[in-house]
mmJSON file of the N, C-alpha and C atoms, coordinates in Angstrom:
{"data_MODEL":{"atom_site":{
"group_PDB":["ATOM","ATOM","ATOM","ATOM","ATOM","ATOM","ATOM","ATOM","ATOM","ATOM","ATOM","ATOM","ATOM","ATOM","ATOM","ATOM","ATOM","ATOM","ATOM","ATOM","ATOM","ATOM","ATOM","ATOM","ATOM","ATOM","ATOM","ATOM","ATOM","ATOM","ATOM","ATOM","ATOM","ATOM","ATOM","ATOM","ATOM","ATOM","ATOM","ATOM","ATOM","ATOM","ATOM","ATOM","ATOM","ATOM","ATOM","ATOM","ATOM","ATOM","ATOM","ATOM","ATOM","ATOM","ATOM","ATOM","ATOM","ATOM","ATOM","ATOM","ATOM","ATOM","ATOM","ATOM","ATOM","ATOM","ATOM","ATOM","ATOM","ATOM","ATOM","ATOM","ATOM","ATOM","ATOM","ATOM","ATOM","ATOM","ATOM","ATOM","ATOM","ATOM","ATOM","ATOM","ATOM","ATOM","ATOM","ATOM","ATOM","ATOM","ATOM","ATOM","ATOM","ATOM","ATOM","ATOM","ATOM","ATOM","ATOM","ATOM","ATOM","ATOM","ATOM","ATOM","ATOM","ATOM","ATOM","ATOM","ATOM","ATOM","ATOM","ATOM","ATOM","ATOM","ATOM","ATOM","ATOM","ATOM","ATOM","ATOM","ATOM","ATOM","ATOM","ATOM","ATOM","ATOM","ATOM","ATOM","ATOM","ATOM","ATOM","ATOM","ATOM","ATOM","ATOM","ATOM","ATOM","ATOM","ATOM","ATOM","ATOM","ATOM","ATOM","ATOM","ATOM","ATOM","ATOM","ATOM","ATOM","ATOM","ATOM","ATOM","ATOM","ATOM","ATOM","ATOM","ATOM","ATOM","ATOM","ATOM","ATOM","ATOM","ATOM","ATOM","ATOM","ATOM","ATOM","ATOM","ATOM","ATOM","ATOM","ATOM","ATOM","ATOM","ATOM","ATOM","ATOM","ATOM","ATOM","ATOM","ATOM","ATOM","ATOM","ATOM","ATOM","ATOM","ATOM","ATOM","ATOM","ATOM","ATOM","ATOM","ATOM","ATOM","ATOM","ATOM","ATOM","ATOM","ATOM","ATOM","ATOM","ATOM","ATOM","ATOM","ATOM","ATOM","ATOM","ATOM","ATOM","ATOM","ATOM","ATOM","ATOM","ATOM","ATOM","ATOM","ATOM","ATOM","ATOM","ATOM","ATOM","ATOM","ATOM","ATOM","ATOM","ATOM","ATOM","ATOM","ATOM","ATOM","ATOM","ATOM","ATOM","ATOM","ATOM","ATOM","ATOM","ATOM","ATOM","ATOM"],
"id":[1,2,3,4,5,6,7,8,9,10,11,12,13,14,15,16,17,18,19,20,21,22,23,24,25,26,27,28,29,30,31,32,33,34,35,36,37,38,39,40,41,42,43,44,45,46,47,48,49,50,51,52,53,54,55,56,57,58,59,60,61,62,63,64,65,66,67,68,69,70,71,72,73,74,75,76,77,78,79,80,81,82,83,84,85,86,87,88,89,90,91,92,93,94,95,96,97,98,99,100,101,102,103,104,105,106,107,108,109,110,111,112,113,114,115,116,117,118,119,120,121,122,123,124,125,126,127,128,129,130,131,132,133,134,135,136,137,138,139,140,141,142,143,144,145,146,147,148,149,150,151,152,153,154,155,156,157,158,159,160,161,162,163,164,165,166,167,168,169,170,171,172,173,174,175,176,177,178,179,180,181,182,183,184,185,186,187,188,189,190,191,192,193,194,195,196,197,198,199,200,201,202,203,204,205,206,207,208,209,210,211,212,213,214,215,216,217,218,219,220,221,222,223,224,225,226,227,228,229,230,231,232,233,234,235,236,237,238,239,240],
"type_symbol":["N","C","C","N","C","C","N","C","C","N","C","C","N","C","C","N","C","C","N","C","C","N","C","C","N","C","C","N","C","C","N","C","C","N","C","C","N","C","C","N","C","C","N","C","C","N","C","C","N","C","C","N","C","C","N","C","C","N","C","C","N","C","C","N","C","C","N","C","C","N","C","C","N","C","C","N","C","C","N","C","C","N","C","C","N","C","C","N","C","C","N","C","C","N","C","C","N","C","C","N","C","C","N","C","C","N","C","C","N","C","C","N","C","C","N","C","C","N","C","C","N","C","C","N","C","C","N","C","C","N","C","C","N","C","C","N","C","C","N","C","C","N","C","C","N","C","C","N","C","C","N","C","C","N","C","C","N","C","C","N","C","C","N","C","C","N","C","C","N","C","C","N","C","C","N","C","C","N","C","C","N","C","C","N","C","C","N","C","C","N","C","C","N","C","C","N","C","C","N","C","C","N","C","C","N","C","C","N","C","C","N","C","C","N","C","C","N","C","C","N","C","C","N","C","C","N","C","C","N","C","C","N","C","C","N","C","C","N","C","C"],
"label_atom_id":["N","CA","C","N","CA","C","N","CA","C","N","CA","C","N","CA","C","N","CA","C","N","CA","C","N","CA","C","N","CA","C","N","CA","C","N","CA","C","N","CA","C","N","CA","C","N","CA","C","N","CA","C","N","CA","C","N","CA","C","N","CA","C","N","CA","C","N","CA","C","N","CA","C","N","CA","C","N","CA","C","N","CA","C","N","CA","C","N","CA","C","N","CA","C","N","CA","C","N","CA","C","N","CA","C","N","CA","C","N","CA","C","N","CA","C","N","CA","C","N","CA","C","N","CA","C","N","CA","C","N","CA","C","N","CA","C","N","CA","C","N","CA","C","N","CA","C","N","CA","C","N","CA","C","N","CA","C","N","CA","C","N","CA","C","N","CA","C","N","CA","C","N","CA","C","N","CA","C","N","CA","C","N","CA","C","N","CA","C","N","CA","C","N","CA","C","N","CA","C","N","CA","C","N","CA","C","N","CA","C","N","CA","C","N","CA","C","N","CA","C","N","CA","C","N","CA","C","N","CA","C","N","CA","C","N","CA","C","N","CA","C","N","CA","C","N","CA","C","N","CA","C","N","CA","C","N","CA","C","N","CA","C","N","CA","C","N","CA","C","N","CA","C","N","CA","C","N","CA","C"],
"label_alt_id":[null,null,null,null,null,null,null,null,null,null,null,null,null,null,null,null,null,null,null,null,null,null,null,null,null,null,null,null,null,null,null,null,null,null,null,null,null,null,null,null,null,null,null,null,null,null,null,null,null,null,null,null,null,null,null,null,null,null,null,null,null,null,null,null,null,null,null,null,null,null,null,null,null,null,null,null,null,null,null,null,null,null,null,null,null,null,null,null,null,null,null,null,null,null,null,null,null,null,null,null,null,null,null,null,null,null,null,null,null,null,null,null,null,null,null,null,null,null,null,null,null,null,null,null,null,null,null,null,null,null,null,null,null,null,null,null,null,null,null,null,null,null,null,null,null,null,null,null,null,null,null,null,null,null,null,null,null,null,null,null,null,null,null,null,null,null,null,null,null,null,null,null,null,null,null,null,null,null,null,null,null,null,null,null,null,null,null,null,null,null,null,null,null,null,null,null,null,null,null,null,null,null,null,null,null,null,null,null,null,null,null,null,null,null,null,null,null,null,null,null,null,null,null,null,null,null,null,null,null,null,null,null,null,null,null,null,null,null,null,null],
"label_comp_id":["MET","MET","MET","ASN","ASN","ASN","ALA","ALA","ALA","LEU","LEU","LEU","GLU","GLU","GLU","ILE","ILE","ILE","LYS","LYS","LYS","THR","THR","THR","ASN","ASN","ASN","PHE","PHE","PHE","HIS","HIS","HIS","HIS","HIS","HIS","LEU","LEU","LEU","ILE","ILE","ILE","ASP","ASP","ASP","GLN","GLN","GLN","ILE","ILE","ILE","ASN","ASN","ASN","ASN","ASN","ASN","GLU","GLU","GLU","HIS","HIS","HIS","LEU","LEU","LEU","LEU","LEU","LEU","ILE","ILE","ILE","LYS","LYS","LYS","LEU","LEU","LEU","TYR","TYR","TYR","HIS","HIS","HIS","ILE","ILE","ILE","MET","MET","MET","GLU","GLU","GLU","GLN","GLN","GLN","ALA","ALA","ALA","SER","SER","SER","SER","SER","SER","THR","THR","THR","ALA","ALA","ALA","ASP","ASP","ASP","GLY","GLY","GLY","GLN","GLN","GLN","LEU","LEU","LEU","TRP","TRP","TRP","SER","SER","SER","LYS","LYS","LYS","LEU","LEU","LEU","THR","THR","THR","GLU","GLU","GLU","ASP","ASP","ASP","GLU","GLU","GLU","GLN","GLN","GLN","ILE","ILE","ILE","GLU","GLU","GLU","LEU","LEU","LEU","LEU","LEU","LEU","LYS","LYS","LYS","ILE","ILE","ILE","GLU","GLU","GLU","GLY","GLY","GLY","GLU","GLU","GLU","VAL","VAL","VAL","GLN","GLN","GLN","SER","SER","SER","ASP","ASP","ASP","GLN","GLN","GLN","ASN","ASN","ASN","LEU","LEU","LEU","ILE","ILE","ILE","PRO","PRO","PRO","ASN","ASN","ASN","GLN","GLN","GLN","GLN","GLN","GLN","MET","MET","MET","GLN","GLN","GLN","THR","THR","THR","LYS","LYS","LYS","HIS","HIS","HIS","GLN","GLN","GLN","LYS","LYS","LYS","TRP","TRP","TRP","LEU","LEU","LEU"],
"label_asym_id":["A","A","A","A","A","A","A","A","A","A","A","A","A","A","A","A","A","A","A","A","A","A","A","A","A","A","A","A","A","A","A","A","A","A","A","A","A","A","A","A","A","A","A","A","A","A","A","A","A","A","A","A","A","A","A","A","A","A","A","A","A","A","A","A","A","A","A","A","A","A","A","A","A","A","A","A","A","A","A","A","A","A","A","A","A","A","A","A","A","A","A","A","A","A","A","A","A","A","A","A","A","A","A","A","A","A","A","A","A","A","A","A","A","A","A","A","A","A","A","A","A","A","A","A","A","A","A","A","A","A","A","A","A","A","A","A","A","A","A","A","A","A","A","A","A","A","A","A","A","A","A","A","A","A","A","A","A","A","A","A","A","A","A","A","A","A","A","A","A","A","A","A","A","A","A","A","A","A","A","A","A","A","A","A","A","A","A","A","A","A","A","A","A","A","A","A","A","A","A","A","A","A","A","A","A","A","A","A","A","A","A","A","A","A","A","A","A","A","A","A","A","A","A","A","A","A","A","A","A","A","A","A","A","A","A","A","A","A","A","A"],
"label_entity_id":["1","1","1","1","1","1","1","1","1","1","1","1","1","1","1","1","1","1","1","1","1","1","1","1","1","1","1","1","1","1","1","1","1","1","1","1","1","1","1","1","1","1","1","1","1","1","1","1","1","1","1","1","1","1","1","1","1","1","1","1","1","1","1","1","1","1","1","1","1","1","1","1","1","1","1","1","1","1","1","1","1","1","1","1","1","1","1","1","1","1","1","1","1","1","1","1","1","1","1","1","1","1","1","1","1","1","1","1","1","1","1","1","1","1","1","1","1","1","1","1","1","1","1","1","1","1","1","1","1","1","1","1","1","1","1","1","1","1","1","1","1","1","1","1","1","1","1","1","1","1","1","1","1","1","1","1","1","1","1","1","1","1","1","1","1","1","1","1","1","1","1","1","1","1","1","1","1","1","1","1","1","1","1","1","1","1","1","1","1","1","1","1","1","1","1","1","1","1","1","1","1","1","1","1","1","1","1","1","1","1","1","1","1","1","1","1","1","1","1","1","1","1","1","1","1","1","1","1","1","1","1","1","1","1","1","1","1","1","1","1"],
"label_seq_id":[1,1,1,2,2,2,3,3,3,4,4,4,5,5,5,6,6,6,7,7,7,8,8,8,9,9,9,10,10,10,11,11,11,12,12,12,13,13,13,14,14,14,15,15,15,16,16,16,17,17,17,18,18,18,19,19,19,20,20,20,21,21,21,22,22,22,23,23,23,24,24,24,25,25,25,26,26,26,27,27,27,28,28,28,29,29,29,30,30,30,31,31,31,32,32,32,33,33,33,34,34,34,35,35,35,36,36,36,37,37,37,38,38,38,39,39,39,40,40,40,41,41,41,42,42,42,43,43,43,44,44,44,45,45,45,46,46,46,47,47,47,48,48,48,49,49,49,50,50,50,51,51,51,52,52,52,53,53,53,54,54,54,55,55,55,56,56,56,57,57,57,58,58,58,59,59,59,60,60,60,61,61,61,62,62,62,63,63,63,64,64,64,65,65,65,66,66,66,67,67,67,68,68,68,69,69,69,70,70,70,71,71,71,72,72,72,73,73,73,74,74,74,75,75,75,76,76,76,77,77,77,78,78,78,79,79,79,80,80,80],
"pdbx_PDB_ins_code":[null,null,null,null,null,null,null,null,null,null,null,null,null,null,null,null,null,null,null,null,null,null,null,null,null,null,null,null,null,null,null,null,null,null,null,null,null,null,null,null,null,null,null,null,null,null,null,null,null,null,null,null,null,null,null,null,null,null,null,null,null,null,null,null,null,null,null,null,null,null,null,null,null,null,null,null,null,null,null,null,null,null,null,null,null,null,null,null,null,null,null,null,null,null,null,null,null,null,null,null,null,null,null,null,null,null,null,null,null,null,null,null,null,null,null,null,null,null,null,null,null,null,null,null,null,null,null,null,null,null,null,null,null,null,null,null,null,null,null,null,null,null,null,null,null,null,null,null,null,null,null,null,null,null,null,null,null,null,null,null,null,null,null,null,null,null,null,null,null,null,null,null,null,null,null,null,null,null,null,null,null,null,null,null,null,null,null,null,null,null,null,null,null,null,null,null,null,null,null,null,null,null,null,null,null,null,null,null,null,null,null,null,null,null,null,null,null,null,null,null,null,null,null,null,null,null,null,null,null,null,null,null,null,null,null,null,null,null,null,null],
"Cartn_x":[232.174,231.114,229.803,229.085,227.798,226.68,225.474,224.346,224.059,224.143,223.878,224.913,226.178,227.23,227.034,226.663,226.434,225.281,224.19,223.041,223.417,224.146,224.563,225.446,226.427,227.32,226.559,225.602,224.798,223.988,223.414,222.65,223.551,224.758,225.701,226.045,226.263,226.573,225.412,224.219,223.043,222.868,223.108,222.97,223.94,225.044,226.047,225.759,224.828,224.522,223.487,223.822,222.911,222.337,222.753,222.308,220.977,219.882,218.555,218.4,218.97,218.883,219.549,220.713,221.414,220.621,220.053,219.249,218.047,217.417,216.27,216.71,217.852,218.366,218.652,219.33,219.646,218.377,217.399,216.139,215.473,215.436,214.809,215.577,216.894,217.705,217.388,217.366,217.09,215.659,214.728,213.328,213.179,213.809,213.722,214.417,215.586,216.326,215.56,214.882,214.159,212.882,212.364,211.135,211.408,212.676,213.052,213.445,212.828,213.135,214.54,215.19,216.522,216.504,217.464,217.597,216.745,215.826,214.925,215.696,216.615,217.397,218.288,218.919,219.801,219.042,217.834,217.055,216.618,216.641,216.286,217.455,218.655,219.83,219.887,220.474,220.695,221.829,221.972,223.048,224.408,224.568,225.828,226.122,225.092,225.282,225.674,225.055,225.394,226.844,227.248,228.628,229.613,229.293,230.159,230.3,229.217,229.28,230.094,229.942,230.739,232.226,232.53,233.916,234.482,233.704,234.135,234.373,233.478,233.641,234.95,235.269,236.528,237.741,237.662,238.763,238.952,237.879,237.938,238.586,238.315,238.839,240.319,240.87,242.253,243.219,244.23,245.249,246.068,246.115,246.887,246.323,245.061,244.411,244.412,245.026,245.071,246.166,245.863,246.834,247.105,248.372,248.679,248.131,247.642,247.062,248.053,249.312,250.31,250.472,250.426,250.526,249.343,248.147,246.966,247.01,247.491,247.599,248.6,249.705,250.712,250.138,249.459,248.894,247.845,247.082,245.975,246.201,247.44,247.793,247.157,247.071,246.547,245.077,244.347,242.938,242.736,243.786,243.638,243.844],
"Cartn_y":[-140.449,-141.297,-140.503,-140.576,-139.877,-140.82,-140.294,-141.063,-142.311,-142.208,-143.361,-144.47,-144.1,-145.094,-145.76,-144.968,-145.52,-146.516,-146.148,-147.051,-148.341,-148.216,-149.391,-150.299,-149.708,-150.494,-151.141,-150.415,-150.947,-152.154,-152.037,-153.162,-154.378,-154.144,-155.25,-155.929,-155.142,-155.712,-156.568,-156.052,-156.784,-158.079,-158.023,-159.217,-160.327,-159.959,-160.947,-161.563,-161.004,-161.5,-162.616,-163.769,-164.911,-165.204,-164.447,-164.641,-163.901,-164.673,-164.075,-163.208,-163.664,-162.91,-161.537,-161.514,-160.257,-159.363,-159.954,-159.174,-158.535,-159.27,-158.723,-157.54,-157.68,-156.578,-155.355,-155.561,-154.444,-153.792,-154.618,-154.088,-153.186,-153.637,-152.84,-151.538,-151.6,-150.38,-149.392,-149.879,-148.997,-148.465,-149.317,-148.904,-147.782,-147.954,-146.941,-145.654,-145.788,-144.603,-143.826,-144.542,-143.845,-143.178,-143.621,-143.012,-141.942,-141.74,-140.742,-139.445,-138.365,-137.07,-136.626,-135.887,-135.367,-134.575,-134.866,-134.147,-134.691,-135.581,-136.104,-136.923,-137.758,-138.572,-137.682,-136.694,-135.78,-135.083,-134.674,-133.939,-134.832,-136.147,-137.072,-137.326,-136.947,-137.146,-136.075,-136.45,-135.452,-134.538,-133.415,-132.483,-133.153,-133.956,-134.672,-135.651,-136.348,-137.293,-136.56,-135.423,-134.634,-134.151,-133.666,-133.196,-134.345,-135.515,-136.68,-137.082,-137.073,-137.417,-136.401,-135.137,-134.11,-134.284,-134.648,-134.899,-136.089,-137.154,-138.343,-138.014,-137.226,-136.848,-136.088,-135.194,-134.453,-135.368,-136.365,-137.307,-138.156,-138.53,-139.351,-138.562,-137.275,-136.439,-136.11,-136.315,-135.963,-137.022,-136.589,-137.508,-138.146,-137.514,-138.056,-139.395,-139.635,-140.845,-141.981,-141.743,-142.775,-143.794,-145.053,-146.132,-146.697,-146.775,-147.292,-148.711,-148.975,-150.272,-151.406,-151.22,-152.263,-152.59,-151.576,-151.787,-152.607,-152.316,-153.067,-154.501,-154.694,-156.05,-156.873,-156.258,-156.959,-157.316,-156.382,-156.598,-157.715,-157.819,-158.773,-159.902,-160.189,-161.18,-162.552,-162.929,-164.263,-164.418,-163.305,-163.372,-163.128,-162.775,-162.477,-163.72],
"Cartn_z":[-109.843,-110.315,-110.287,-111.375,-111.405,-110.948,-110.857,-110.327,-111.155,-112.468,-113.331,-113.101,-112.985,-112.724,-111.361,-110.377,-109.035,-109.072,-109.731,-109.826,-110.555,-111.645,-112.415,-111.563,-110.887,-110.033,-108.879,-108.344,-107.244,-107.718,-108.896,-109.458,-109.669,-110.164,-110.367,-109.043,-108.011,-106.699,-106.185,-106.305,-105.833,-106.615,-107.917,-108.755,-108.343,-107.71,-107.306,-105.94,-105.201,-103.855,-103.951,-103.371,-103.377,-101.996,-101.007,-99.638,-99.446,-99.357,-99.265,-98.011,-96.898,-95.642,-95.804,-96.433,-96.671,-97.618,-98.65,-99.59,-98.913,-98.019,-97.276,-96.419,-95.733,-94.915,-95.774,-96.897,-97.783,-98.322,-98.65,-99.148,-98.113,-96.867,-95.812,-95.571,-95.638,-95.477,-96.588,-97.823,-98.956,-98.927,-98.534,-98.442,-97.416,-96.262,-95.218,-95.651,-96.271,-96.706,-97.772,-98.66,-99.733,-99.245,-98.117,-97.602,-96.546,-96.211,-95.215,-95.921,-95.562,-96.172,-95.77,-96.662,-96.37,-95.071,-94.216,-92.961,-91.834,-92.136,-91.108,-90.071,-90.533,-89.613,-88.743,-89.368,-88.639,-87.517,-87.791,-86.788,-85.625,-85.813,-84.736,-83.781,-84.202,-83.351,-82.274,-81.141,-80.096,-80.542,-79.878,-80.211,-80.029,-78.975,-78.746,-79.881,-80.366,-81.47,-82.753,-82.998,-84.175,-84.106,-82.946,-82.752,-82.964,-82.429,-82.573,-84.04,-84.775,-86.195,-86.988,-86.678,-87.35,-87.028,-85.794,-85.388,-86.165,-86.268,-87.003,-88.466,-89.054,-90.455,-90.659,-89.739,-89.822,-89.713,-88.832,-88.675,-89.926,-90.549,-91.758,-92.896,-92.954,-94.03,-93.853,-92.659,-92.372,-92.904,-93.656,-94.177,-93.064,-91.902,-90.783,-90.309,-90.541,-90.058,-91.076,-92.235,-93.264,-92.943,-93.202,-93.031,-94.416,-94.815,-96.149,-96.341,-97.551,-97.871,-97.591,-97.963,-97.757,-96.273,-95.429,-93.987,-93.477,-93.954,-93.536,-94.042,-95.266,-95.809,-95.009,-94.642,-93.843,-92.473,-91.857,-90.53,-90.526,-91.606,-91.642,-92.64,-92.944,-93.953,-93.677,-92.427,-92.122,-92.51,-92.702,-93.085,-94.578,-95.27,-96.701,-97.549],
"occupancy":[1.0,1.0,1.0,1.0,1.0,1.0,1.0,1.0,1.0,1.0,1.0,1.0,1.0,1.0,1.0,1.0,1.0,1.0,1.0,1.0,1.0,1.0,1.0,1.0,1.0,1.0,1.0,1.0,1.0,1.0,1.0,1.0,1.0,1.0,1.0,1.0,1.0,1.0,1.0,1.0,1.0,1.0,1.0,1.0,1.0,1.0,1.0,1.0,1.0,1.0,1.0,1.0,1.0,1.0,1.0,1.0,1.0,1.0,1.0,1.0,1.0,1.0,1.0,1.0,1.0,1.0,1.0,1.0,1.0,1.0,1.0,1.0,1.0,1.0,1.0,1.0,1.0,1.0,1.0,1.0,1.0,1.0,1.0,1.0,1.0,1.0,1.0,1.0,1.0,1.0,1.0,1.0,1.0,1.0,1.0,1.0,1.0,1.0,1.0,1.0,1.0,1.0,1.0,1.0,1.0,1.0,1.0,1.0,1.0,1.0,1.0,1.0,1.0,1.0,1.0,1.0,1.0,1.0,1.0,1.0,1.0,1.0,1.0,1.0,1.0,1.0,1.0,1.0,1.0,1.0,1.0,1.0,1.0,1.0,1.0,1.0,1.0,1.0,1.0,1.0,1.0,1.0,1.0,1.0,1.0,1.0,1.0,1.0,1.0,1.0,1.0,1.0,1.0,1.0,1.0,1.0,1.0,1.0,1.0,1.0,1.0,1.0,1.0,1.0,1.0,1.0,1.0,1.0,1.0,1.0,1.0,1.0,1.0,1.0,1.0,1.0,1.0,1.0,1.0,1.0,1.0,1.0,1.0,1.0,1.0,1.0,1.0,1.0,1.0,1.0,1.0,1.0,1.0,1.0,1.0,1.0,1.0,1.0,1.0,1.0,1.0,1.0,1.0,1.0,1.0,1.0,1.0,1.0,1.0,1.0,1.0,1.0,1.0,1.0,1.0,1.0,1.0,1.0,1.0,1.0,1.0,1.0,1.0,1.0,1.0,1.0,1.0,1.0,1.0,1.0,1.0,1.0,1.0,1.0,1.0,1.0,1.0,1.0,1.0,1.0],
"B_iso_or_equiv":[0.0,0.0,0.0,0.0,0.0,0.0,0.0,0.0,0.0,0.0,0.0,0.0,0.0,0.0,0.0,0.0,0.0,0.0,0.0,0.0,0.0,0.0,0.0,0.0,0.0,0.0,0.0,0.0,0.0,0.0,0.0,0.0,0.0,0.0,0.0,0.0,0.0,0.0,0.0,0.0,0.0,0.0,0.0,0.0,0.0,0.0,0.0,0.0,0.0,0.0,0.0,0.0,0.0,0.0,0.0,0.0,0.0,0.0,0.0,0.0,0.0,0.0,0.0,0.0,0.0,0.0,0.0,0.0,0.0,0.0,0.0,0.0,0.0,0.0,0.0,0.0,0.0,0.0,0.0,0.0,0.0,0.0,0.0,0.0,0.0,0.0,0.0,0.0,0.0,0.0,0.0,0.0,0.0,0.0,0.0,0.0,0.0,0.0,0.0,0.0,0.0,0.0,0.0,0.0,0.0,0.0,0.0,0.0,0.0,0.0,0.0,0.0,0.0,0.0,0.0,0.0,0.0,0.0,0.0,0.0,0.0,0.0,0.0,0.0,0.0,0.0,0.0,0.0,0.0,0.0,0.0,0.0,0.0,0.0,0.0,0.0,0.0,0.0,0.0,0.0,0.0,0.0,0.0,0.0,0.0,0.0,0.0,0.0,0.0,0.0,0.0,0.0,0.0,0.0,0.0,0.0,0.0,0.0,0.0,0.0,0.0,0.0,0.0,0.0,0.0,0.0,0.0,0.0,0.0,0.0,0.0,0.0,0.0,0.0,0.0,0.0,0.0,0.0,0.0,0.0,0.0,0.0,0.0,0.0,0.0,0.0,0.0,0.0,0.0,0.0,0.0,0.0,0.0,0.0,0.0,0.0,0.0,0.0,0.0,0.0,0.0,0.0,0.0,0.0,0.0,0.0,0.0,0.0,0.0,0.0,0.0,0.0,0.0,0.0,0.0,0.0,0.0,0.0,0.0,0.0,0.0,0.0,0.0,0.0,0.0,0.0,0.0,0.0,0.0,0.0,0.0,0.0,0.0,0.0,0.0,0.0,0.0,0.0,0.0,0.0],
"pdbx_formal_charge":[null,null,null,null,null,null,null,null,null,null,null,null,null,null,null,null,null,null,null,null,null,null,null,null,null,null,null,null,null,null,null,null,null,null,null,null,null,null,null,null,null,null,null,null,null,null,null,null,null,null,null,null,null,null,null,null,null,null,null,null,null,null,null,null,null,null,null,null,null,null,null,null,null,null,null,null,null,null,null,null,null,null,null,null,null,null,null,null,null,null,null,null,null,null,null,null,null,null,null,null,null,null,null,null,null,null,null,null,null,null,null,null,null,null,null,null,null,null,null,null,null,null,null,null,null,null,null,null,null,null,null,null,null,null,null,null,null,null,null,null,null,null,null,null,null,null,null,null,null,null,null,null,null,null,null,null,null,null,null,null,null,null,null,null,null,null,null,null,null,null,null,null,null,null,null,null,null,null,null,null,null,null,null,null,null,null,null,null,null,null,null,null,null,null,null,null,null,null,null,null,null,null,null,null,null,null,null,null,null,null,null,null,null,null,null,null,null,null,null,null,null,null,null,null,null,null,null,null,null,null,null,null,null,null,null,null,null,null,null,null],
"auth_seq_id":[1,1,1,2,2,2,3,3,3,4,4,4,5,5,5,6,6,6,7,7,7,8,8,8,9,9,9,10,10,10,11,11,11,12,12,12,13,13,13,14,14,14,15,15,15,16,16,16,17,17,17,18,18,18,19,19,19,20,20,20,21,21,21,22,22,22,23,23,23,24,24,24,25,25,25,26,26,26,27,27,27,28,28,28,29,29,29,30,30,30,31,31,31,32,32,32,33,33,33,34,34,34,35,35,35,36,36,36,37,37,37,38,38,38,39,39,39,40,40,40,41,41,41,42,42,42,43,43,43,44,44,44,45,45,45,46,46,46,47,47,47,48,48,48,49,49,49,50,50,50,51,51,51,52,52,52,53,53,53,54,54,54,55,55,55,56,56,56,57,57,57,58,58,58,59,59,59,60,60,60,61,61,61,62,62,62,63,63,63,64,64,64,65,65,65,66,66,66,67,67,67,68,68,68,69,69,69,70,70,70,71,71,71,72,72,72,73,73,73,74,74,74,75,75,75,76,76,76,77,77,77,78,78,78,79,79,79,80,80,80],
"auth_comp_id":["MET","MET","MET","ASN","ASN","ASN","ALA","ALA","ALA","LEU","LEU","LEU","GLU","GLU","GLU","ILE","ILE","ILE","LYS","LYS","LYS","THR","THR","THR","ASN","ASN","ASN","PHE","PHE","PHE","HIS","HIS","HIS","HIS","HIS","HIS","LEU","LEU","LEU","ILE","ILE","ILE","ASP","ASP","ASP","GLN","GLN","GLN","ILE","ILE","ILE","ASN","ASN","ASN","ASN","ASN","ASN","GLU","GLU","GLU","HIS","HIS","HIS","LEU","LEU","LEU","LEU","LEU","LEU","ILE","ILE","ILE","LYS","LYS","LYS","LEU","LEU","LEU","TYR","TYR","TYR","HIS","HIS","HIS","ILE","ILE","ILE","MET","MET","MET","GLU","GLU","GLU","GLN","GLN","GLN","ALA","ALA","ALA","SER","SER","SER","SER","SER","SER","THR","THR","THR","ALA","ALA","ALA","ASP","ASP","ASP","GLY","GLY","GLY","GLN","GLN","GLN","LEU","LEU","LEU","TRP","TRP","TRP","SER","SER","SER","LYS","LYS","LYS","LEU","LEU","LEU","THR","THR","THR","GLU","GLU","GLU","ASP","ASP","ASP","GLU","GLU","GLU","GLN","GLN","GLN","ILE","ILE","ILE","GLU","GLU","GLU","LEU","LEU","LEU","LEU","LEU","LEU","LYS","LYS","LYS","ILE","ILE","ILE","GLU","GLU","GLU","GLY","GLY","GLY","GLU","GLU","GLU","VAL","VAL","VAL","GLN","GLN","GLN","SER","SER","SER","ASP","ASP","ASP","GLN","GLN","GLN","ASN","ASN","ASN","LEU","LEU","LEU","ILE","ILE","ILE","PRO","PRO","PRO","ASN","ASN","ASN","GLN","GLN","GLN","GLN","GLN","GLN","MET","MET","MET","GLN","GLN","GLN","THR","THR","THR","LYS","LYS","LYS","HIS","HIS","HIS","GLN","GLN","GLN","LYS","LYS","LYS","TRP","TRP","TRP","LEU","LEU","LEU"],
"auth_asym_id":["A","A","A","A","A","A","A","A","A","A","A","A","A","A","A","A","A","A","A","A","A","A","A","A","A","A","A","A","A","A","A","A","A","A","A","A","A","A","A","A","A","A","A","A","A","A","A","A","A","A","A","A","A","A","A","A","A","A","A","A","A","A","A","A","A","A","A","A","A","A","A","A","A","A","A","A","A","A","A","A","A","A","A","A","A","A","A","A","A","A","A","A","A","A","A","A","A","A","A","A","A","A","A","A","A","A","A","A","A","A","A","A","A","A","A","A","A","A","A","A","A","A","A","A","A","A","A","A","A","A","A","A","A","A","A","A","A","A","A","A","A","A","A","A","A","A","A","A","A","A","A","A","A","A","A","A","A","A","A","A","A","A","A","A","A","A","A","A","A","A","A","A","A","A","A","A","A","A","A","A","A","A","A","A","A","A","A","A","A","A","A","A","A","A","A","A","A","A","A","A","A","A","A","A","A","A","A","A","A","A","A","A","A","A","A","A","A","A","A","A","A","A","A","A","A","A","A","A","A","A","A","A","A","A","A","A","A","A","A","A"],
"auth_atom_id":["N","CA","C","N","CA","C","N","CA","C","N","CA","C","N","CA","C","N","CA","C","N","CA","C","N","CA","C","N","CA","C","N","CA","C","N","CA","C","N","CA","C","N","CA","C","N","CA","C","N","CA","C","N","CA","C","N","CA","C","N","CA","C","N","CA","C","N","CA","C","N","CA","C","N","CA","C","N","CA","C","N","CA","C","N","CA","C","N","CA","C","N","CA","C","N","CA","C","N","CA","C","N","CA","C","N","CA","C","N","CA","C","N","CA","C","N","CA","C","N","CA","C","N","CA","C","N","CA","C","N","CA","C","N","CA","C","N","CA","C","N","CA","C","N","CA","C","N","CA","C","N","CA","C","N","CA","C","N","CA","C","N","CA","C","N","CA","C","N","CA","C","N","CA","C","N","CA","C","N","CA","C","N","CA","C","N","CA","C","N","CA","C","N","CA","C","N","CA","C","N","CA","C","N","CA","C","N","CA","C","N","CA","C","N","CA","C","N","CA","C","N","CA","C","N","CA","C","N","CA","C","N","CA","C","N","CA","C","N","CA","C","N","CA","C","N","CA","C","N","CA","C","N","CA","C","N","CA","C","N","CA","C","N","CA","C","N","CA","C","N","CA","C","N","CA","C","N","CA","C"],
"pdbx_PDB_model_num":[1,1,1,1,1,1,1,1,1,1,1,1,1,1,1,1,1,1,1,1,1,1,1,1,1,1,1,1,1,1,1,1,1,1,1,1,1,1,1,1,1,1,1,1,1,1,1,1,1,1,1,1,1,1,1,1,1,1,1,1,1,1,1,1,1,1,1,1,1,1,1,1,1,1,1,1,1,1,1,1,1,1,1,1,1,1,1,1,1,1,1,1,1,1,1,1,1,1,1,1,1,1,1,1,1,1,1,1,1,1,1,1,1,1,1,1,1,1,1,1,1,1,1,1,1,1,1,1,1,1,1,1,1,1,1,1,1,1,1,1,1,1,1,1,1,1,1,1,1,1,1,1,1,1,1,1,1,1,1,1,1,1,1,1,1,1,1,1,1,1,1,1,1,1,1,1,1,1,1,1,1,1,1,1,1,1,1,1,1,1,1,1,1,1,1,1,1,1,1,1,1,1,1,1,1,1,1,1,1,1,1,1,1,1,1,1,1,1,1,1,1,1,1,1,1,1,1,1,1,1,1,1,1,1,1,1,1,1,1,1]
}}}
């Protein structure tokens, strides 16, 4: 997905939200993210926090940690 597609999809998602409280939260998140320079948040983290995030990113990228969709649907069927 390119930047234009992401923006379009994001606008569509926002247009579907009718919960004003949620919209306010999303607005504040986006406002803060757009005013934060690249790398600024990372530099505010402690070294331990940075290491932990890098570890998590590696775990997410590993196929060993993937759970098949069908398995998750079966496990959580009562909520679907």
